[in-house]
OpenMM code with the backbone's topology and positions (N, CA, C; nanometers):
from openmm import Vec3, app, unit

residues = "MET ASN HIS TYR TRP ALA ALA ARG GLY ARG ARG ARG PHE LEU THR LYS ARG ALA ARG LYS TRP LYS ARG LEU VAL ALA ASP GLU VAL ARG ARG GLN LEU PRO GLY HIS LYS PRO LEU LYS GLY ARG LEU LYS VAL ARG VAL LEU LEU CYS VAL LYS TYR ARG ARG GLY ASP VAL ASP ASN ARG LEU LYS ALA ILE LEU ASP ALA PHE ASN GLY LEU VAL TRP VAL ASP ASP ARG GLN VAL ASP PHE LEU SER ILE GLU ARG ARG LEU GLU PRO VAL GLU ARG VAL ILE VAL GLU VAL TRP GLU LEU GLY".split()
positions = [
    Vec3(-1.6684, 0.0905, 0.1687),
    Vec3(-1.6526, 0.2261, 0.1026),
    Vec3(-1.5576, 0.3029, 0.1755),
    Vec3(-1.4271, 0.3725, 0.1207),
    Vec3(-1.3609, 0.4605, 0.1809),
    Vec3(-1.4052, 0.5915, 0.1831),
    Vec3(-1.5117, 0.6250, 0.0989),
    Vec3(-1.5566, 0.7409, 0.1186),
    Vec3(-1.6787, 0.7496, 0.1715),
    Vec3(-1.7224, 0.6614, 0.2485),
    Vec3(-1.8699, 0.6496, 0.3138),
    Vec3(-1.8928, 0.7410, 0.4373),
    Vec3(-1.7921, 0.7522, 0.5294),
    Vec3(-1.8168, 0.8212, 0.6581),
    Vec3(-1.7106, 0.9513, 0.6254),
    Vec3(-1.7300, 1.0603, 0.6929),
    Vec3(-1.6384, 1.1704, 0.7249),
    Vec3(-1.6688, 1.2238, 0.8671),
    Vec3(-1.5802, 1.2878, 0.9072),
    Vec3(-1.5980, 1.3388, 1.0604),
    Vec3(-1.5755, 1.4885, 1.0662),
    Vec3(-1.6303, 1.5508, 1.1598),
    Vec3(-1.6011, 1.6820, 1.1976),
    Vec3(-1.5950, 1.6898, 1.3329),
    Vec3(-1.4800, 1.7127, 1.3980),
    Vec3(-1.4723, 1.7089, 1.5423),
    Vec3(-1.5078, 1.5581, 1.5936),
    Vec3(-1.5916, 1.5505, 1.6986),
    Vec3(-1.6545, 1.4163, 1.7278),
    Vec3(-1.7715, 1.3781, 1.6522),
    Vec3(-1.8334, 1.4415, 1.5675),
    Vec3(-1.9340, 1.4126, 1.4921),
    Vec3(-1.8872, 1.3364, 1.3560),
    Vec3(-1.9716, 1.2408, 1.3410),
    Vec3(-1.9477, 1.1381, 1.2175),
    Vec3(-2.0674, 1.1587, 1.1366),
    Vec3(-2.0705, 1.1642, 1.0037),
    Vec3(-2.1640, 1.1863, 0.9162),
    Vec3(-2.1642, 1.1081, 0.7592),
    Vec3(-2.2486, 1.0937, 0.6920),
    Vec3(-2.2229, 1.0404, 0.5569),
    Vec3(-2.1770, 1.1364, 0.4893),
    Vec3(-2.1028, 1.1098, 0.3924),
    Vec3(-2.0492, 1.1760, 0.2958),
    Vec3(-2.1551, 1.2273, 0.1896),
    Vec3(-2.1325, 1.3126, 0.1155),
    Vec3(-2.2330, 1.3518, 0.0004),
    Vec3(-2.2365, 1.2376, -0.0973),
    Vec3(-2.1330, 1.1605, -0.1326),
    Vec3(-2.1281, 1.0562, -0.1987),
    Vec3(-2.1997, 0.9377, -0.1531),
    Vec3(-2.1860, 0.9345, -0.0389),
    Vec3(-2.2592, 0.8160, 0.0306),
    Vec3(-2.4088, 0.8390, 0.0374),
    Vec3(-2.4500, 0.9882, 0.0701),
    Vec3(-2.6008, 0.9975, 0.0688),
    Vec3(-2.6635, 0.9874, -0.0557),
    Vec3(-2.5865, 0.9994, -0.1766),
    Vec3(-2.6334, 1.0237, -0.3166),
    Vec3(-2.6371, 0.8575, -0.3327),
    Vec3(-2.5395, 0.7775, -0.3055),
    Vec3(-2.5548, 0.6102, -0.3153),
    Vec3(-2.6659, 0.5648, -0.2400),
    Vec3(-2.7103, 0.6038, -0.1300),
    Vec3(-2.7917, 0.5459, -0.0383),
    Vec3(-2.9443, 0.5787, -0.1114),
    Vec3(-2.9565, 0.7012, -0.1734),
    Vec3(-3.0911, 0.7355, -0.2474),
    Vec3(-3.0879, 0.6444, -0.3759),
    Vec3(-2.9718, 0.6341, -0.4504),
    Vec3(-2.9939, 0.5417, -0.5637),
    Vec3(-3.0341, 0.4041, -0.5096),
    Vec3(-2.9814, 0.3475, -0.4000),
    Vec3(-3.0247, 0.2060, -0.3524),
    Vec3(-3.1789, 0.2170, -0.3157),
    Vec3(-3.2083, 0.3211, -0.2511),
    Vec3(-3.3559, 0.3344, -0.2144),
    Vec3(-3.4224, 0.3260, -0.3175),
    Vec3(-3.4140, 0.3964, -0.4284),
    Vec3(-3.4982, 0.4159, -0.5495),
    Vec3(-3.5117, 0.2675, -0.6045),
    Vec3(-3.3907, 0.2109, -0.6154),
    Vec3(-3.3865, 0.0787, -0.6963),
    Vec3(-3.4737, -0.0302, -0.6067),
    Vec3(-3.4668, -0.0304, -0.4689),
    Vec3(-3.5449, -0.1160, -0.3814),
    Vec3(-3.6765, -0.0864, -0.4076),
    Vec3(-3.7397, 0.0300, -0.4220),
    Vec3(-3.8716, 0.0749, -0.4347),
    Vec3(-3.9330, 0.0284, -0.5663),
    Vec3(-3.8258, 0.0354, -0.6666),
    Vec3(-3.8632, -0.0073, -0.8161),
    Vec3(-3.8927, -0.1795, -0.8357),
    Vec3(-3.8028, -0.2293, -0.7429),
    Vec3(-3.7890, -0.3783, -0.7617),
    Vec3(-3.8901, -0.4360, -0.6627),
    Vec3(-3.9132, -0.3726, -0.5464),
    Vec3(-4.0143, -0.4396, -0.4518),
    Vec3(-4.1243, -0.3273, -0.4170),
    Vec3(-4.2259, -0.2946, -0.5004),
    Vec3(-4.3010, -0.2055, -0.4680),
    Vec3(-4.4026, -0.2401, -0.3379),
    Vec3(-4.4214, -0.1383, -0.2772),
    Vec3(-4.5169, -0.1963, -0.1553),
    Vec3(-4.4656, -0.2661, -0.0502),
    Vec3(-4.3299, -0.3108, -0.0647),
    Vec3(-4.2665, -0.3860, 0.0330),
    Vec3(-4.2407, -0.3310, 0.1750),
    Vec3(-4.2729, -0.3977, 0.2778),
    Vec3(-4.2781, -0.3520, 0.4295),
    Vec3(-4.1256, -0.4129, 0.4758),
    Vec3(-4.0635, -0.3324, 0.5603),
    Vec3(-3.9251, -0.4127, 0.5898),
    Vec3(-3.9415, -0.5096, 0.6944),
    Vec3(-3.8746, -0.6206, 0.6583),
    Vec3(-3.8735, -0.7425, 0.7377),
    Vec3(-3.8319, -0.7497, 0.8735),
    Vec3(-3.9175, -0.8021, 0.9718),
    Vec3(-3.8822, -0.7637, 1.1084),
    Vec3(-3.8028, -0.8912, 1.1617),
    Vec3(-3.7990, -1.0075, 1.1098),
    Vec3(-3.7522, -1.1380, 1.1620),
    Vec3(-3.5927, -1.1610, 1.1410),
    Vec3(-3.5503, -1.2707, 1.1971),
    Vec3(-3.4206, -1.2940, 1.1727),
    Vec3(-3.3937, -1.3448, 1.0061),
    Vec3(-3.2537, -1.2949, 0.9715),
    Vec3(-3.2436, -1.2943, 0.8380),
    Vec3(-3.1083, -1.3642, 0.7896),
    Vec3(-3.1252, -1.4426, 0.6615),
    Vec3(-3.0145, -1.4672, 0.5982),
    Vec3(-2.9816, -1.3883, 0.4540),
    Vec3(-2.8600, -1.3474, 0.4383),
    Vec3(-2.8387, -1.2517, 0.3159),
    Vec3(-2.7214, -1.3249, 0.2443),
    Vec3(-2.7392, -1.3097, 0.1338),
    Vec3(-2.6291, -1.3485, 0.0105),
    Vec3(-2.6030, -1.2143, -0.0672),
    Vec3(-2.4909, -1.1759, -0.0752),
    Vec3(-2.4344, -1.0739, -0.1470),
    Vec3(-2.3551, -1.1228, -0.2457),
    Vec3(-2.3593, -1.0839, -0.3792),
    Vec3(-2.2785, -1.1083, -0.4894),
    Vec3(-2.2442, -0.9710, -0.5701),
    Vec3(-2.1036, -0.9470, -0.5459),
    Vec3(-2.0603, -0.8208, -0.6148),
    Vec3(-1.9935, -0.8561, -0.7624),
    Vec3(-2.0535, -0.8166, -0.8549),
    Vec3(-1.9938, -0.8182, -0.9863),
    Vec3(-1.9293, -0.6980, -1.0223),
    Vec3(-1.7854, -0.7215, -1.0307),
    Vec3(-1.6980, -0.6136, -1.0497),
    Vec3(-1.6200, -0.6274, -1.1913),
    Vec3(-1.5539, -0.5261, -1.2564),
    Vec3(-1.4693, -0.5331, -1.3658),
    Vec3(-1.3270, -0.5665, -1.3202),
    Vec3(-1.2677, -0.5201, -1.2086),
    Vec3(-1.1585, -0.5155, -1.1551),
    Vec3(-1.1661, -0.5696, -1.0090),
    Vec3(-1.0699, -0.6485, -0.9612),
    Vec3(-1.0507, -0.6853, -0.8352),
    Vec3(-0.9818, -0.5748, -0.7524),
    Vec3(-1.0682, -0.4814, -0.6955),
    Vec3(-0.9950, -0.3808, -0.5961),
    Vec3(-1.0700, -0.3717, -0.4844),
    Vec3(-1.0253, -0.3156, -0.3702),
    Vec3(-1.0757, -0.2861, -0.2433),
    Vec3(-1.1094, -0.4156, -0.1929),
    Vec3(-1.1514, -0.3972, -0.0519),
    Vec3(-1.1916, -0.5132, 0.0219),
    Vec3(-1.3421, -0.5106, 0.0164),
    Vec3(-1.3999, -0.6580, -0.0026),
    Vec3(-1.5355, -0.6702, 0.0051),
    Vec3(-1.6057, -0.6343, 0.1264),
    Vec3(-1.5498, -0.6478, 0.2393),
    Vec3(-1.6015, -0.6179, 0.3690),
    Vec3(-1.6375, -0.4811, 0.3738),
    Vec3(-1.5683, -0.3822, 0.3118),
    Vec3(-1.5954, -0.2463, 0.3127),
    Vec3(-1.7306, -0.2178, 0.2417),
    Vec3(-1.7224, -0.2901, 0.1172),
    Vec3(-1.8290, -0.2598, 0.0416),
    Vec3(-1.9656, -0.3090, 0.1040),
    Vec3(-1.9623, -0.4321, 0.1744),
    Vec3(-2.0722, -0.4853, 0.2353),
    Vec3(-2.1336, -0.4005, 0.3340),
    Vec3(-2.0653, -0.3396, 0.4233),
    Vec3(-2.1336, -0.2494, 0.5216),
    Vec3(-2.2119, -0.1475, 0.4647),
    Vec3(-2.1649, -0.0919, 0.3506),
    Vec3(-2.2332, 0.0080, 0.2890),
    Vec3(-2.3688, -0.0466, 0.2411),
    Vec3(-2.3677, -0.1760, 0.1780),
    Vec3(-2.4791, -0.2137, 0.1237),
    Vec3(-2.5798, -0.2501, 0.2306),
    Vec3(-2.5419, -0.3319, 0.3226),
    Vec3(-2.6272, -0.3598, 0.4554),
    Vec3(-2.7127, -0.2367, 0.5233),
    Vec3(-2.6201, -0.1366, 0.5219),
    Vec3(-2.6776, 0.0117, 0.5929),
    Vec3(-2.7753, 0.0676, 0.4974),
    Vec3(-2.7607, 0.0599, 0.3690),
    Vec3(-2.8392, 0.1228, 0.2621),
    Vec3(-2.9902, 0.0494, 0.2777),
    Vec3(-2.9969, -0.0822, 0.3309),
    Vec3(-3.1115, -0.1551, 0.3108),
    Vec3(-3.1937, -0.1289, 0.4650),
    Vec3(-3.1207, -0.0598, 0.5424),
    Vec3(-3.2117, -0.0536, 0.6648),
    Vec3(-3.3181, 0.0382, 0.6438),
    Vec3(-3.4293, -0.0043, 0.7066),
    Vec3(-3.5425, 0.0718, 0.6543),
    Vec3(-3.6346, 0.0386, 0.5532),
    Vec3(-3.5859, -0.0141, 0.4693),
    Vec3(-3.6107, -0.0347, 0.3316),
    Vec3(-3.6575, -0.1909, 0.3109),
    Vec3(-3.5400, -0.2806, 0.3263),
    Vec3(-3.5525, -0.4330, 0.3103),
    Vec3(-3.6012, -0.4881, 0.4292),
    Vec3(-3.5152, -0.4436, 0.5223),
    Vec3(-3.5308, -0.5023, 0.6890),
    Vec3(-3.5383, -0.3722, 0.7735),
    Vec3(-3.5835, -0.3891, 0.8900),
    Vec3(-3.5940, -0.2819, 0.9893),
    Vec3(-3.4388, -0.2504, 1.0074),
    Vec3(-3.3441, -0.3419, 1.0636),
    Vec3(-3.2133, -0.2969, 1.0913),
    Vec3(-3.1298, -0.3981, 1.0539),
    Vec3(-2.9902, -0.3978, 1.0124),
    Vec3(-2.8982, -0.4917, 0.9769),
    Vec3(-2.8621, -0.5884, 1.0851),
    Vec3(-2.8814, -0.5390, 1.2061),
    Vec3(-2.8669, -0.6282, 1.3278),
    Vec3(-2.9533, -0.7592, 1.3094),
    Vec3(-3.0504, -0.7622, 1.2285),
    Vec3(-3.1459, -0.8799, 1.2140),
    Vec3(-3.0759, -0.9929, 1.1231),
    Vec3(-2.9650, -0.9470, 1.0633),
    Vec3(-2.8949, -1.0633, 0.9984),
    Vec3(-2.8022, -1.1420, 1.0608),
    Vec3(-2.8453, -1.2704, 1.0565),
    Vec3(-2.7671, -1.3890, 1.1559),
    Vec3(-2.6912, -1.4733, 1.0445),
    Vec3(-2.7033, -1.4684, 0.9304),
    Vec3(-2.6122, -1.5519, 0.8332),
    Vec3(-2.5721, -1.4572, 0.7281),
    Vec3(-2.4492, -1.4411, 0.6863),
    Vec3(-2.4193, -1.3540, 0.5826),
    Vec3(-2.3056, -1.4154, 0.4968),
    Vec3(-2.3280, -1.4140, 0.3591),
    Vec3(-2.2415, -1.4476, 0.2571),
    Vec3(-2.2060, -1.3472, 0.1660),
    Vec3(-2.0766, -1.3341, 0.1174),
    Vec3(-2.0368, -1.2358, 0.0178),
    Vec3(-1.9437, -1.2991, -0.0847),
    Vec3(-1.9918, -1.2835, -0.2061),
    Vec3(-1.8891, -1.3454, -0.3094),
    Vec3(-1.8647, -1.2132, -0.4277),
    Vec3(-1.7279, -1.2206, -0.4592),
    Vec3(-1.6913, -1.1153, -0.5634),
    Vec3(-1.6526, -1.1882, -0.6842),
    Vec3(-1.7155, -1.1517, -0.7963),
    Vec3(-1.6976, -1.2189, -0.9424),
    Vec3(-1.6580, -1.1189, -1.0452),
    Vec3(-1.5490, -1.1380, -1.0991),
    Vec3(-1.5185, -1.0309, -1.2400),
    Vec3(-1.6190, -1.0795, -1.3355),
    Vec3(-1.6725, -0.9787, -1.3684),
    Vec3(-1.7747, -0.9637, -1.4795),
    Vec3(-1.7508, -0.8197, -1.5602),
    Vec3(-1.8153, -0.8285, -1.6880),
    Vec3(-1.7926, -0.7033, -1.7695),
    Vec3(-1.8769, -0.5813, -1.7186),
    Vec3(-1.9940, -0.6420, -1.6595),
    Vec3(-2.1132, -0.5401, -1.5978),
    Vec3(-2.1110, -0.5404, -1.4553),
    Vec3(-2.0830, -0.4234, -1.3964),
    Vec3(-2.0787, -0.4113, -1.2653),
    Vec3(-2.2084, -0.3958, -1.2001),
    Vec3(-2.2506, -0.4714, -1.0942),
    Vec3(-2.3638, -0.4622, -1.0494),
    Vec3(-2.3487, -0.5318, -0.8854),
    Vec3(-2.4797, -0.5153, -0.8035),
    Vec3(-2.4711, -0.6052, -0.6845),
    Vec3(-2.5859, -0.6656, -0.6853),
    Vec3(-2.5829, -0.7978, -0.6562),
    Vec3(-2.7073, -0.8787, -0.6252),
    Vec3(-2.7286, -0.9285, -0.4788),
    Vec3(-2.8444, -0.8959, -0.4268),
    Vec3(-2.8666, -0.9160, -0.2808),
    Vec3(-2.9782, -1.0253, -0.2862),
    Vec3(-2.9733, -1.1204, -0.2218),
    Vec3(-3.0807, -1.2275, -0.1864),
    Vec3(-3.1008, -1.2296, -0.0266),
    Vec3(-3.2223, -1.2328, -0.0055),
    Vec3(-3.2637, -1.2298, 0.1445),
    Vec3(-3.3737, -1.3272, 0.1675),
    Vec3(-3.3277, -1.4141, 0.2687),
    Vec3(-3.4376, -1.4882, 0.3187),
    Vec3(-3.4656, -1.4856, 0.4612),
    Vec3(-3.6022, -1.4984, 0.5253),
    Vec3(-3.6337, -1.4907, 0.6527),
    Vec3(-3.6052, -1.6507, 0.7037),
    Vec3(-3.5385, -1.6355, 0.8305),
    Vec3(-3.5041, -1.7630, 0.8947),
    Vec3(-3.6283, -1.8012, 1.0064),
    Vec3(-3.6621, -1.9346, 1.0090),
    Vec3(-3.7706, -1.9613, 1.0757),
    Vec3(-3.8281, -1.8915, 1.1513),
] * unit.nanometer
topology = app.Topology()
chain = topology.addChain("A")
for resn in residues:
    res = topology.addResidue(resn, chain)
    for name in ("N", "CA", "C"):
        topology.addAtom(name, app.Element.getBySymbol(name[0]), res)
């Protein structure tokens, strides 16, 4: 996301748009995984970006998704040892994230 971080002097912070997006992600995670405790082990993650148009870099979107899951799905995205991302053109935009614990 190009609008994810802003800076004022040496200080970096999330933009208003990024904070709103993280709240939406948190609400959706809590809806789909009620009572879920963040995973603590090593993880494998697959991200599927369903988009209407091919624009932007998938890696920019990926960082925002991983960061939004910190403290919700897993403790910290540093736990991710295997990661794949795929972008598909579809009429309905959405993000699908699959997570597996590794041995």
